[in-house]
C-alpha positions in Angstrom: -32.8 17.1 15.5 -32.5 14.9 12.4 -34.8 15.8 9.4 -36.3 12.9 7.5 -35.1 13.4 3.9 -36.7 10.5 2.2 -38.8 7.3 3.0 -39.5 4.5 0.5 -41.6 1.5 1.1 -41.0 -1.6 -1.1 -40.2 -5.3 -1.0 -37.2 -6.9 0.8 -33.9 -8.0 -0.8 -30.7 -10.1 -0.3 -27.5 -8.1 -0.1 -24.2 -7.7 1.7 -24.0 -5.3 4.6 -21.4 -2.9 5.9 -21.6 0.1 8.3 -20.2 3.5 7.9 -20.6 6.5 10.2 -18.8 9.6 11.5 -16.8 9.4 14.7 -18.6 8.9 18.0 -19.9 12.1 19.4 -22.7 13.0 21.9 -24.6 16.2 22.7 -27.9 16.8 24.5 -29.7 17.7 21.2 -28.0 15.3 18.8 -27.9 11.5 18.9 -24.7 9.5 19.5 -23.2 8.6 16.1 -21.8 5.0 16.2 -19.2 3.6 13.8 -17.7 0.2 13.3 -15.6 0.4 16.4 -18.8 0.1 18.4 -20.0 -3.5 19.2 -23.5 -2.2 19.3 -23.2 -0.8 15.8 -21.9 -4.1 14.5 -24.9 -5.8 16.2 -27.3 -3.4 14.4 -25.6 -4.5 11.1 -26.0 -8.1 12.0 -29.7 -7.7 13.0 -30.5 -6.0 9.7 -28.6 -8.8 7.8 -30.6 -11.4 9.7 -33.9 -9.7 8.9 -34.5 -11.9 5.8 -33.6 -9.5 3.0 -34.0 -10.8 -0.5 -33.0 -9.2 -3.8 -36.3 -7.7 -5.1 -37.4 -9.6 -8.2 -38.4 -6.4 -10.0 -34.8 -5.1 -9.5 -33.3 -8.3 -10.7 -35.5 -8.3 -13.8 -34.5 -4.7 -14.5 -30.8 -5.6 -14.0 -30.6 -3.0 -11.2 -27.6 -3.0 -8.9 -26.3 -0.4 -6.4 -25.5 0.6 -2.9 -28.0 2.0 -0.4 -27.0 4.0 2.7 -29.7 4.2 5.4 -29.5 6.3 8.6 -31.0 4.3 11.4 -32.0 6.3 14.5 -32.7 4.3 17.6 -34.0 5.2 21.0 -32.1 4.0 24.2 -34.6 1.2 24.7 -33.9 -0.1 21.2 -37.0 1.2 19.5 -36.6 2.3 15.9 -37.3 6.1 15.7 -36.9 6.3 12.0 -34.9 5.0 9.0 -34.0 7.3 6.2 -32.2 6.7 2.9 -29.2 9.1 2.9 -27.7 7.7 -0.4 -29.9 6.0 -2.9 -29.0 3.1 -5.1 -31.0 4.8 -7.9 -33.6 2.0 -7.7 -36.6 2.5 -5.4 -37.1 -1.3 -4.9 -33.5 -1.7 -3.7 -33.8 1.3 -1.4 -37.1 0.0 -0.1 -35.7 -3.5 0.6 -33.2 -2.0 3.0 -35.8 0.1 4.8 -38.0 -2.9 5.1 -35.2 -5.0 6.6 -34.3 -2.2 9.1 -38.0 -2.0 10.2 -38.2 -5.8 10.6 -34.8 -6.2 12.4 -35.7 -5.4 16.0 -32.9 -3.9 18.2 -32.0 -4.4 21.9 -31.6 -1.5 24.3 -28.3 0.3 24.4 -25.5 -1.1 26.5 -24.4 1.1 29.5 -21.3 2.4 27.6 -23.4 4.2 25.1 -24.4 7.6 26.4 -27.4 9.6 25.3 -31.0 8.9 24.6 -30.6 8.2 20.9 -28.0 6.7 18.6 -27.5 7.0 14.8 -26.0 4.2 12.7 -25.4 4.3 9.0 -26.1 0.9 7.4 -24.7 0.4 3.9 -26.1 -2.4 1.7 -24.7 -3.3 -1.7 -26.8 -5.2 -4.2 -24.9 -7.0 -7.0 -26.1 -9.4 -9.6 -23.9 -12.4 -10.3 -24.1 -13.4 -14.0 
């Protein structure tokens, strides 16, 4: 079982996305962990990117930049079970922007090649100001 470490709720933001995760494994009790070799994990990344993130104005004003890593746990039918910040940017508005985008993304059911009832994908979003 995965324990929720932290949840933040804030405005959305514009950022670049990348995925990172451990190697694919599956057990009865644990979710399948998907990495960039999985087309479904790349689709999760794309759906989060397309969810309309914008760089939070409060973070821009504060000059905040950083990278957020969010663990996304999905059910076989594509429902979001939970999203948890596993590595904070140091700014709650940036962290919250990623969580909001994950919740808004909407995911499709797993393809047949993904075994198990749950899958975990780590979505990494980097926020950088261009001056």
